[in-house]
MARVEX-183025 format. One line per field, with one value per atom (N, C-alpha, C, CB): residue in one letter; chain; atom name; x, y, z. Coordinates in Angstrom, 2 decimals, padded with zeros to 5 digits. Glycine has a CB too. Layout:
// MARVEX-183025
resn: c(A, ...)
chain: c(A, ...)
name: c(CA, ...)
xx: c(X, ...)
yy: c(Y, ...)
zz: c(Z, ...)
// end
This chain:
// MARVEX-183025
resn: c(M, M, M, M, R, R, R, R, V, V, V, V, L, L, L, L, G, G, G, G, Y, Y, Y, Y, V, V, V, V, F, F, F, F, L, L, L, L, I, I, I, I, G, G, G, G, G, G, G, G, F, F, F, F, L, L, L, L, W, W, W, W, L, L, L, L, V, V, V, V, E, E, E, E, D, D, D, D, V, V, V, V, A, A, A, A, I, I, I, I, G, G, G, G, F, F, F, F, T, T, T, T, E, E, E, E, Y, Y, Y, Y, Q, Q, Q, Q, Y, Y, Y, Y, V, V, V, V, A, A, A, A, W, W, W, W, V, V, V, V, G, G, G, G, F, F, F, F, S, S, S, S, K, K, K, K, T, T, T, T, N, N, N, N, L, L, L, L, P, P, P, P, A, A, A, A, G, G, G, G, D, D, D, D, P, P, P, P, I, I, I, I, A, A, A, A, R, R, R, R, R, R, R, R, D, D, D, D, A, A, A, A, I, I, I, I, N, N, N, N, V, V, V, V, M, M, M, M, R, R, R, R, D, D, D, D, L, L, L, L, C, C, C, C, L, L, L, L, N, N, N, N, L, L, L, L, K, K, K, K, D, D, D, D, R, R, R, R, H, H, H, H, R, R, R, R, L, L, L, L, S, S, S, S, L, L, L, L, V, V, V, V, P, P, P, P, G, G, G, G, C, C, C, C, L, L, L, L, M, M, M, M, V, V, V, V, V, V, V, V, G, G, G, G, G, G, G, G, L, L, L, L, M, M, M, M, V, V, V, V, G, G, G, G, V, V, V, V, R, R, R, R, R, R, R, R, R, R, R, R, A, A, A, A, E, E, E, E, G, G, G, G, G, G, G, G, Q, Q, Q, Q)
chain: c(A, A, A, A, A, A, A, A, A, A, A, A, A, A, A, A, A, A, A, A, A, A, A, A, A, A, A, A, A, A, A, A, A, A, A, A, A, A, A, A, A, A, A, A, A, A, A, A, A, A, A, A, A, A, A, A, A, A, A, A, A, A, A, A, A, A, A, A, A, A, A, A, A, A, A, A, A, A, A, A, A, A, A, A, A, A, A, A, A, A, A, A, A, A, A, A, A, A, A, A, A, A, A, A, A, A, A, A, A, A, A, A, A, A, A, A, A, A, A, A, A, A, A, A, A, A, A, A, A, A, A, A, A, A, A, A, A, A, A, A, A, A, A, A, A, A, A, A, A, A, A, A, A, A, A, A, A, A, A, A, A, A, A, A, A, A, A, A, A, A, A, A, A, A, A, A, A, A, A, A, A, A, A, A, A, A, A, A, A, A, A, A, A, A, A, A, A, A, A, A, A, A, A, A, A, A, A, A, A, A, A, A, A, A, A, A, A, A, A, A, A, A, A, A, A, A, A, A, A, A, A, A, A, A, A, A, A, A, A, A, A, A, A, A, A, A, A, A, A, A, A, A, A, A, A, A, A, A, A, A, A, A, A, A, A, A, A, A, A, A, A, A, A, A, A, A, A, A, A, A, A, A, A, A, A, A, A, A, A, A, A, A, A, A, A, A, A, A, A, A, A, A, A, A, A, A, A, A, A, A, A, A, A, A, A, A, A, A, A, A, A, A, A, A, A, A, A, A, A, A, A, A, A, A, A, A, A, A, A, A, A, A, A, A, A, A, A, A, A, A, A, A, A, A, A, A, A, A, A, A, A, A, A, A, A, A, A, A, A, A, A, A)
name: c(N, CA, C, CB, N, CA, C, CB, N, CA, C, CB, N, CA, C, CB, N, CA, C, CB, N, CA, C, CB, N, CA, C, CB, N, CA, C, CB, N, CA, C, CB, N, CA, C, CB, N, CA, C, CB, N, CA, C, CB, N, CA, C, CB, N, CA, C, CB, N, CA, C, CB, N, CA, C, CB, N, CA, C, CB, N, CA, C, CB, N, CA, C, CB, N, CA, C, CB, N, CA, C, CB, N, CA, C, CB, N, CA, C, CB, N, CA, C, CB, N, CA, C, CB, N, CA, C, CB, N, CA, C, CB, N, CA, C, CB, N, CA, C, CB, N, CA, C, CB, N, CA, C, CB, N, CA, C, CB, N, CA, C, CB, N, CA, C, CB, N, CA, C, CB, N, CA, C, CB, N, CA, C, CB, N, CA, C, CB, N, CA, C, CB, N, CA, C, CB, N, CA, C, CB, N, CA, C, CB, N, CA, C, CB, N, CA, C, CB, N, CA, C, CB, N, CA, C, CB, N, CA, C, CB, N, CA, C, CB, N, CA, C, CB, N, CA, C, CB, N, CA, C, CB, N, CA, C, CB, N, CA, C, CB, N, CA, C, CB, N, CA, C, CB, N, CA, C, CB, N, CA, C, CB, N, CA, C, CB, N, CA, C, CB, N, CA, C, CB, N, CA, C, CB, N, CA, C, CB, N, CA, C, CB, N, CA, C, CB, N, CA, C, CB, N, CA, C, CB, N, CA, C, CB, N, CA, C, CB, N, CA, C, CB, N, CA, C, CB, N, CA, C, CB, N, CA, C, CB, N, CA, C, CB, N, CA, C, CB, N, CA, C, CB, N, CA, C, CB, N, CA, C, CB, N, CA, C, CB, N, CA, C, CB, N, CA, C, CB, N, CA, C, CB, N, CA, C, CB, N, CA, C, CB, N, CA, C, CB, N, CA, C, CB, N, CA, C, CB, N, CA, C, CB, N, CA, C, CB, N, CA, C, CB, N, CA, C, CB, N, CA, C, CB, N, CA, C, CB, N, CA, C, CB)
xx: c(-004.05, -003.77, -002.37, -003.92, -001.47, -000.11, -000.05, 000.80, -000.83, -000.87, -001.43, -001.72, -002.48, -003.07, -002.06, -004.34, -001.26, -000.22, 000.79, 000.48, 001.21, 002.14, 001.51, 002.65, 000.22, -000.49, -000.50, -001.95, -000.77, -000.75, 000.65, -001.23, 001.67, 003.04, 003.42, 004.02, 003.22, 003.61, 002.72, 003.53, 001.41, 000.49, 000.81, -000.94, 001.07, 001.41, 002.70, 001.52, 003.69, 004.97, 004.81, 005.98, 004.07, 003.86, 003.07, 003.14, 002.12, 001.34, 002.25, 000.21, 003.14, 004.08, 005.03, 004.89, 005.52, 006.43, 005.72, 006.95, 004.49, 003.73, 003.50, 002.39, 003.16, 002.90, 004.16, 002.40, 005.28, 006.53, 006.98, 007.64, 006.89, 007.39, 006.47, 007.57, 005.17, 004.24, 003.20, 003.53, 002.58, 001.40, 001.60, 000.89, 002.64, 002.83, 003.10, 003.97, 003.99, 004.33, 003.16, 005.56, 002.45, 001.29, 000.22, 000.72, -000.05, -001.06, -000.65, -001.28, 000.63, 001.11, 000.94, 002.59, 001.26, 001.12, -000.34, 001.72, -001.21, -002.63, -003.22, -003.40, -002.83, -003.32, -002.84, -002.88, -001.57, -001.06, -001.80, 000.44, -002.03, -002.76, -004.17, -002.81, -004.83, -006.18, -006.23, -006.76, -005.30, -005.28, -004.94, -004.29, -004.02, -003.62, -004.72, -002.34, -005.49, -006.56, -007.78, -006.96, -008.07, -009.31, -009.12, -009.93, -007.94, -007.78, -006.97, -007.13, -006.24, -005.45, -006.22, -004.08, -006.13, -006.81, -006.16, -006.78, -006.95, -006.43, -005.51, -007.59, -004.57, -003.65, -002.24, -004.13, -001.28, 000.12, 000.50, 000.97, 000.22, 000.64, -000.30, 000.64, 000.31, -000.46, -000.02, -000.25, -000.98, -000.66, 000.01, -001.94, 000.95, 001.70, 000.76, 002.72, -000.21, -001.16, -001.91, -002.16, -002.34, -003.04, -002.14, -003.56, -000.89, 000.04, 000.33, 001.34, 000.50, 000.77, -000.42, 001.12, -001.62, -002.81, -002.97, -004.05, -002.72, -002.84, -001.77, -002.74, -000.55, 000.52, 000.24, 001.88, -000.31, -000.65, -001.74, -001.10, -002.77, -003.84, -003.32, -004.95, -002.41, -001.82, -001.01, -000.93, -000.23, 000.58, -000.30, 001.49, -001.38, -002.30, -002.96, -003.37, -003.29, -003.88, -002.88, -004.32, -001.63, -000.62, -000.31, 000.66, -000.36, -000.15, -001.19, -000.20, -002.44, -003.49, -003.27, -004.86, -002.78, -002.52, -001.38, -002.18, -000.35, 000.79, 000.43, 001.96, -000.57, -001.01, -001.55, -002.08, -002.02, -002.55, -001.48, -003.18, -000.21, 000.84, 000.84, 002.21, 000.12, -000.01, -000.81, -000.67, -001.74, -002.58, -001.75, -003.66, -000.93, -000.14, 000.90, 000.57, 001.39, 002.32, 001.66, 002.87, 000.42, -000.32, -000.64, -001.62, -000.93, -001.14, 000.10, -001.50, 001.26, 002.50, 002.73, 003.68, 002.42, 002.57, 001.63, 002.29, 000.37, -000.60, -000.17, -002.02, 000.28, 000.76, 001.94, 001.14, 002.88, 004.03, 003.64, 005.03, 002.70, 002.21, 001.49, 001.28, 000.70, -000.01, 000.96, -000.96, 001.99, 002.99, 003.77, 003.94, 004.17, 004.95, 004.19, 005.45, 002.93, 002.12, 001.86, 000.79, 001.65, 001.39, 002.61, 000.98, 003.79, 005.03, 005.24, 006.25, 004.96, 005.16, 004.18, 004.98, 002.95, 001.94, 002.31, 000.57, 003.01, 003.44, 004.71, 003.67, 005.31, 006.52, 007.80, 006.49, 007.73, 008.93, 009.60, 008.56, 010.75, 011.50, 010.95, 013.00)
yy: c(-030.55, -029.30, -028.81, -029.46, -029.75, -029.39, -028.73, -030.63, -029.26, -028.67, -027.26, -029.55, -027.06, -025.73, -024.76, -025.80, -025.24, -024.41, -023.96, -025.16, -024.89, -024.52, -023.56, -025.76, -023.75, -022.83, -021.42, -023.32, -021.31, -020.00, -019.39, -020.13, -020.20, -019.68, -019.16, -020.77, -019.98, -019.60, -018.47, -020.82, -018.57, -017.52, -016.17, -017.91, -016.17, -014.92, -014.33, -015.15, -015.20, -014.73, -014.13, -015.87, -014.81, -014.29, -012.98, -015.33, -012.88, -011.65, -010.50, -011.84, -010.74, -009.69, -009.31, -010.15, -010.29, -010.00, -009.14, -011.31, -009.49, -008.71, -007.30, -009.39, -007.19, -005.86, -004.99, -005.99, -005.56, -004.78, -004.45, -005.55, -005.40, -005.20, -004.33, -006.54, -004.47, -003.78, -002.95, -004.79, -003.55, -002.97, -001.62, -003.89, -001.47, -000.21, 000.95, -000.35, 000.75, 001.86, 002.22, 001.50, 001.22, 001.49, 002.24, 000.18, 001.80, 002.45, 003.89, 001.67, 004.09, 005.43, 006.36, 005.39, 005.88, 006.70, 007.05, 005.98, 006.05, 006.29, 007.22, 004.96, 007.03, 007.91, 009.34, 007.40, 009.51, 010.86, 011.56, 010.81, 010.85, 011.45, 011.83, 010.47, 010.94, 011.23, 012.42, 010.03, 012.47, 013.58, 014.89, 013.30, 014.86, 016.12, 016.65, 015.91, 015.76, 016.23, 016.71, 015.13, 016.08, 016.42, 017.44, 015.19, 017.52, 018.37, 019.64, 017.59, 019.70, 020.91, 021.84, 020.54, 023.14, 024.09, 024.11, 025.49, 024.41, 024.47, 025.67, 024.53, 025.54, 026.64, 026.31, 027.90, 027.12, 026.87, 027.20, 027.66, 028.40, 028.69, 027.99, 030.23, 027.26, 026.55, 027.09, 025.00, 027.44, 027.96, 026.89, 028.47, 027.32, 026.38, 025.59, 027.15, 026.23, 025.56, 024.44, 026.58, 024.72, 023.70, 022.50, 024.29, 022.77, 021.69, 020.85, 022.25, 021.51, 020.78, 019.92, 021.77, 020.46, 019.69, 018.46, 020.57, 018.60, 017.46, 016.42, 017.92, 016.85, 015.90, 015.17, 016.64, 015.88, 015.24, 014.20, 016.30, 014.56, 013.60, 012.38, 014.26, 012.60, 011.49, 010.59, 012.01, 011.18, 010.39, 009.56, 011.30, 010.14, 009.39, 008.25, 010.32, 008.50, 007.46, 006.32, 008.05, 006.65, 005.63, 004.86, 006.26, 005.53, 004.86, 003.76, 005.87, 004.07, 003.07, 001.91, 003.71, 002.21, 001.15, 000.25, 001.76, 000.82, 000.01, -000.90, 000.91, -000.54, -001.41, -002.74, -000.71, -002.78, -004.02, -005.10, -003.74, -004.72, -005.73, -006.65, -005.06, -006.30, -007.18, -008.44, -006.44, -008.35, -009.50, -010.66, -009.10, -010.48, -011.62, -012.06, -011.28, -011.13, -011.51, -012.43, -010.27, -012.10, -012.96, -014.31, -012.26, -014.33, -015.60, -016.48, -015.37, -015.87, -016.63, -017.16, -015.76, -016.37, -016.82, -017.99, -015.66, -017.85, -018.93, -020.19, -018.49, -020.03, -021.19, -021.86, -020.77, -021.07, -021.64, -022.37, -020.55, -021.82, -022.49, -023.79, -021.57, -023.76, -024.98, -026.08, -024.68, -025.74, -026.73, -027.21, -026.14, -026.30, -026.67, -027.51, -025.44, -027.17, -027.94, -029.34, -027.23, -029.43, -030.73, -031.62, -030.56, -031.08, -031.87, -032.35, -031.03, -031.47, -031.83, -032.94, -030.59, -032.86, -033.86, -035.22, -033.42, -035.21, -036.46, -037.02, -036.23, -036.25, -036.72, -036.32, -038.20, -035.44, -034.98, -033.84, -034.53, -033.44, -032.35, -031.05, -032.46)
zz: c(019.66, 020.32, 019.96, 021.84, 019.75, 019.39, 018.01, 019.42, 017.08, 015.73, 015.79, 014.77, 016.59, 016.73, 017.34, 017.59, 018.29, 018.88, 017.84, 020.00, 016.98, 015.91, 014.91, 015.19, 014.64, 013.74, 014.33, 013.48, 015.64, 016.30, 016.26, 017.76, 016.53, 016.50, 015.12, 016.93, 014.12, 012.75, 012.22, 011.81, 012.49, 012.04, 012.67, 012.36, 013.97, 014.65, 014.14, 016.14, 013.90, 013.37, 011.98, 013.33, 011.10, 009.74, 009.77, 008.88, 010.67, 010.82, 011.22, 011.86, 012.18, 012.59, 011.46, 013.81, 010.72, 009.60, 008.56, 008.96, 008.23, 007.25, 007.75, 006.93, 009.03, 009.61, 009.57, 011.04, 009.91, 009.93, 008.51, 010.67, 007.60, 006.24, 005.39, 005.56, 005.56, 004.66, 005.42, 003.78, 006.40, 007.03, 007.68, 008.03, 008.50, 009.22, 008.27, 010.21, 007.31, 006.41, 005.51, 005.56, 005.03, 004.18, 004.96, 003.62, 006.16, 006.99, 007.31, 008.29, 007.61, 007.93, 006.73, 008.36, 005.54, 004.34, 004.08, 003.12, 004.14, 003.89, 004.95, 003.87, 006.20, 007.26, 007.05, 008.64, 006.66, 006.44, 005.31, 006.14, 004.21, 003.09, 003.52, 001.88, 004.25, 004.71, 005.66, 005.40, 006.61, 007.56, 006.87, 008.69, 005.93, 005.28, 004.37, 004.48, 003.75, 002.87, 003.64, 001.93, 004.75, 005.45, 006.56, 006.02, 007.16, 008.34, 008.10, 009.42, 007.01, 006.74, 005.82, 006.11, 006.04, 005.16, 003.77, 005.77, 002.78, 001.40, 001.23, 000.39, 000.32, 000.05, 000.50, 000.74, 000.01, 000.31, 001.75, -000.61, 002.23, 003.61, 004.61, 003.86, 005.52, 006.55, 007.90, 006.46, 008.70, 010.03, 010.87, 010.74, 011.68, 012.53, 013.43, 013.40, 013.99, 014.88, 014.15, 015.47, 012.91, 012.13, 011.85, 010.80, 011.49, 011.19, 012.44, 010.63, 013.56, 014.81, 015.20, 015.94, 015.07, 015.42, 014.54, 015.31, 013.25, 012.35, 012.65, 010.88, 012.88, 013.20, 014.52, 013.28, 015.49, 016.77, 016.57, 017.81, 015.81, 015.53, 014.79, 014.72, 013.85, 013.11, 014.04, 011.97, 014.91, 015.85, 016.78, 016.68, 017.25, 018.12, 017.35, 018.70, 016.09, 015.26, 015.04, 013.92, 014.76, 014.54, 015.82, 014.00, 016.95, 018.24, 018.43, 019.42, 018.11, 018.24, 017.27, 017.99, 016.09, 015.10, 015.56, 013.73, 016.14, 016.58, 017.75, 016.96, 018.50, 019.60, 019.09, 020.43, 017.85, 017.29, 017.14, 015.94, 017.22, 017.12, 018.34, 016.97, 019.38, 020.54, 020.20, 021.69, 019.27, 018.94, 018.39, 017.91, 017.35, 016.89, 017.92, 015.58, 018.72, 019.77, 020.79, 020.47, 021.15, 022.08, 021.45, 022.52, 020.16, 019.47, 019.57, 018.00, 019.41, 019.51, 020.92, 019.08, 021.93, 023.31, 023.60, 024.30, 023.18, 023.40, 022.66, 022.95, 021.42, 020.66, 021.32, 019.26, 021.81, 022.50, 023.77, 022.84, 024.51, 025.72, 025.38, 026.50, 024.31, 023.92, 023.52, 022.75, 022.78, 022.38, 023.59, 021.32, 024.46, 025.64, 026.63, 026.33, 026.88, 027.81, 027.26, 028.09, 025.99, 025.36, 025.47, 023.87, 025.23, 025.33, 026.77, 024.88, 027.71, 029.12, 029.54, 030.02, 029.04, 029.38, 028.79, 028.88, 027.66, 027.02, 027.66, 025.53, 028.55, 029.23, 028.54, 029.37, 027.55, 026.83, 027.58, 025.41, 027.11, 027.72, 027.23, 027.41)
// end
């Protein structure tokens, strides 16, 4: 159980590092390209209302994506608890 706790701790930490270093920016770029191609009208002049609606939809989409960072955080908490409970059961500090 102690090894699994360390796996959760290290795995959750690496997942968060990858998300911060690569995942969030890549997802934001891909989402922006997708939203701009599918939701904005073709042509140079874009109505203010259309631009605001697309930006709002993009922000809501990114908000949902950022909530996924709770998953590796919870993995780290569970891993820490597993390691801590195991040490306490063995009589360690």
